[in-house]
N, C-alpha and C positions, 0 to 999 in steps of 0.2 A: 862239882864234879872234878878231879884232878884232870888239868889240861882241857877239860871241856871236850874230851874225846868223842868221836861219832859213835853211834850204836848202831849195829846191823843185825838181821835175823838170820839164823839157819833153822831151816824146817826140814825134817826128816818125813814130812807128810805122815804122821802117826796115825795109825788104824786105832780106833776106840772101840772096846768090847761091846758087842751088840749094835754097832753101828756099820755102815757100809764104806767100801773104798771111794764110792761116788761121793759120798758125804765128806769124806777126807780131802778130798780136793776142793769142794767147795768150801770147806774150812779154811784150807790153805789160801785160796782167793780172797775170802774175806778178811783174813788176817794180813795179807799183803795190801789190801785197800785201805786198812786202818793204819798199817806201818807206813804207807806213803802220805798220808794226812798228819801222822804224828812226827813225820822228820826223820824217820830212820834212813840211813846210808844206802844200804843195799839189802836185798833178800835173795839169799842163796838156799838152793835144795841140793840134797847129797844123795850119792848112787849107794844104795844098798840092794841086795838080791836075796831071795828065799827067807825073807822075815816076815812073820805074819803081822809084826807091829809096825812095818814100815813099808809105804807105798810108793817110794820115788825111784823105783827100779828104772823107768824109762826117763832119766833125768832131764835131758834135752827137751823132751816132749812137755814135760811139766813147766819147765822154764819158758817155753812158748805160751804156754797156757796163762802163767802168771805175767809174763810181759804184755800178753795181749789183752789182760784186763785191767792193767795199770796204765800210767801215764808217764811217771817221772823217775821212779824209783829204779835204782840199777837191779838188775835180776841176773843169777849166775849160778853156778855150780860149787859146792862146798864138800866134795867135789866131784869132777869126774876121774874115775880110777882109770887111768890112761892104758895101763897093762891088760885091761880087758877089751880095749878097741883098736882097731888100726888107727893110726895117726891121720890119716887121710880123712876116714870118716868124721873124725872129731872136728877136723878142720872144716870140712863141707857143713856139719852140722852146726857149728858155731858161726860159721861164715853166713849161712842163711839167717841165723837167729840176729846176727849183728846187722844184717841187711834190713830185715823186718823191724828191727828196734835199735835204729842207729845210736851210738854213744850210751848204750844202756846195758850192755851184757859183759859180764865178767866170765872168764875160764879159770876156775881153780882146779888144781891137778893134783892127783895123789897116786901113790905107787902101790898101795894095798888093794887087795881084791873088793873089800866090801862086802865079804861074804864068807861062808866057809869054804874048805879046801875041795870039797867035792863039786859045789856049785862054781868055784873059780875054775876048776877044770872043765867044766860044761861051756862055761862062757868062753875060755881061751882055746878050747880044743885041742890042737896040737901044739899050741905055744906055751911048753912047758919052760918055766924059769923066767916067763914073761916080766915080772916085777924086777928081775935083776937088770933088765934093759931099759929101765926108765929112764936115764939120762939119754940114750940114743934116740928113744921114742920122742923125747921131748925137743930134742934137736930136730929131728924129722918133722914134728908138728909146727915148730917155728918156722922152718924152711917154707912148708906149704902157705903158711899166713903171711910170709914176707912178700914186700914188693918186688924184691930182687928175684923173685921165682919165675917171673915171666918167661924166661927162656928154658924152664925145667921141663923135662919129659912128661912129669907128673905134676899137675897144678890143682889146687883146690879152687873151685869156681862154682858158687861164691866162696870167698874165705881170703883170697890172696889180697895183700895189701890193706886190709881192713883194721890193722892195729889194734886187735882185740887184747884187752889187757890180761896177761897171765899172772898167775898165783901159783906158789909152791905151797902144798898143804902137807902137814907132817906131824907126828907125834914122837919124833926122835931126833937126835942130833944129825943124822945122816942127812935129813931133808933140809937141815939149817945150813950145812956146808953147801949142797947144790943151790939153794936159793941165794946165798951170798955170792958164789961164783957166777952166776948168771945175771945178777943184779935185778932180781923180782921181788916183789913183795911176798911176805911170809906168812902163813896163817897157820897158828899151833892149835891142835886139839885139845887143849887143856881141861876142856869140859868133860872128857873121859879118860883121858891119858895125862895126869898131871906130873908125873914124876920127873920128865925131862924138860919142862917148859922153861925154868930160868937157865940151865946150861945152854940149851937150844938158841935161846934169845941172845945170849951173850956170844956165842959162836957165830951167829948170824950178823950181828952188829959188827963185831970185831974183824970179820973178814969179808965184809960186803964191798963189791965192786960196781961202780956206778955203770948204768948201761942206757941205751936208748929210751927204754920204758921208764926208769926210775934213777934219780940221781942220789937219793939218800934211802937208807933202809927203813922200812915200813913193817912194822909188826902189828898183826891182828891176832888177838887171843880169843878162844872160845870159853865162855862161862855158862853155868846153869843159873838160870833166876827164875825164882817164884815168888812175886809180890802181891799182896793183897792188902785191903784196908787195914785189918787186924792180923797180927803176928798169929795168933791162934788159928784164923782161918789159912793162913799161908802154911803153917805146919800141916793142917790136915789136907789141903791140897797136894802137898809134897808127897804124900803116901802113894800117890799113883806114879810118881817119878821113882821111888824106891822100889815099889814091886817091879816096875820094868827093869830096873838095874839088877834086882835079884834075879829075875828071870834068866838075864844075860849072864850072870855069874854061874847059873845052874845050867846053862846051855839051853834054855827055853825062850822063845821069842814071841810069845803070844801077844795079842793085842793090849793096848794100855787099860788099866783097869780102873774102875771108879775109886775114888779115895775112900780111906777108912778111917774109924777113929782112933786106931793105934796099930802099930805094926808089931805089937807084942804077939807072940805066938806064930807069927808069919816068917820070921827070920830067926836063925841061931846068932847068939853073940859074935860067932866068928864070921857070918854071912854079913851081919851089921857092919862089922869092922871093914870088911872088904868092899862093901856097897860104898862106905862113906869115904874110904880111902881112894876108890876110883872116881867118886864124884866130889874129890875135896874142893875143888873150885866152884861151889854152890853156894848161892845167895838166897836166902829164904828167909822172909819176914815182911813187916811193913815197909813203908817208903823209908823211913829213918834208918832202920836196920840194913836194908838193900844198899842205901847210899853210903852208909859206914863202911861195909863190907867191900864194896866196889872201890871206894876211895883207897882202902888199904892195898886191894889187888893192885890197882894203878900205880900207886906209889911204889910197891915192890917190883913191878914188871916195866914200867914205863911204857906201856903198848900204846900204839898209836890209834888203834880201833878195837872195840869190844864186838864180838860175833856171839849172840845170845841164843841159848837154847832154852824153851820152856816147855816141860811136858805137864800139861794140866789137862784132866780129864773133860771137864766142862768148857765149851768153848767160849762162854760169856765170861768165864773166870780167867781162861787164858788171854783173851783180849784185854781184860782189865790189868793183868800183871803187865802185859806190854805197854799199855796206857800209862800206869804209874811210873814205870822205867823211863818211858819217853820224857817225862816231866823233869828228870834228872840232867838231861843233856839234850839241847836242841840244836847242837852244832852240825852242821851239813860241812864239814871240811872238804875241799876238794880230793877227788879220788887220785890215788898215786898213779 
């Protein structure tokens, strides 16, 4: 692999059709345990709300569940949607997590609501336009986590002085500008928003200012990977992923469906084109095909780390996909 970059996992706690949310959580823990054994760098969970296909709404609670069931892998948020929360609450929650699991907790932060506008309004109540206040909320959060806030009238206890690594998440160039200005590592959601990946990375690297947390720019890029021992099997497994993406395009967020032999008749040519555009950075096939695709992606982006998403209905096939991927890079480079 290019540069032997570390691999990490982004888990949205996908709910499978015909299965319970309790089973979803056990599947996540099982995957995290295997990921730790296979040498993955970190295991992140993402905040989403009001979606039948996703069970990671209470993100910090799930982070504690995964961190408590594992021993060494870094666990964090990919991310916490900061405008949905008071910065003090986030500081206290992640301060608690970092105290329970020292040296293992990451705090990735985004400005999107992670849901539809009606649900966002329910989350934010009277905080209209909260997303526009993201830089100010981030500064407030950094203040609470700083050791220099000991004389502050409002303090995060626990949280203060714990130096929890912060990440900026984004799918546009705006987030790249902010991450560069603050000197924070940058995670781009290219697994579903490919259009601005290369411009955002360029802006981030060209404008990066060193900080106490990070001396050089560090880019993590999201990709979809479905690997199997045979390419035909990977293609079949991917139909669950395509059905899920098709639902997103249609405004339907039902559970992840079992694979089908063919997508023919399930989507129109226009819908197929839209799905494949949105999921442009998807690498599906056997080991050699996935390796070739990822090598090309890394050569193009020079990403420092890959955050991998795998939507597969069968848990054993999902585990096998991550096992195959882990054989491509066993690097455990130091965290930024």
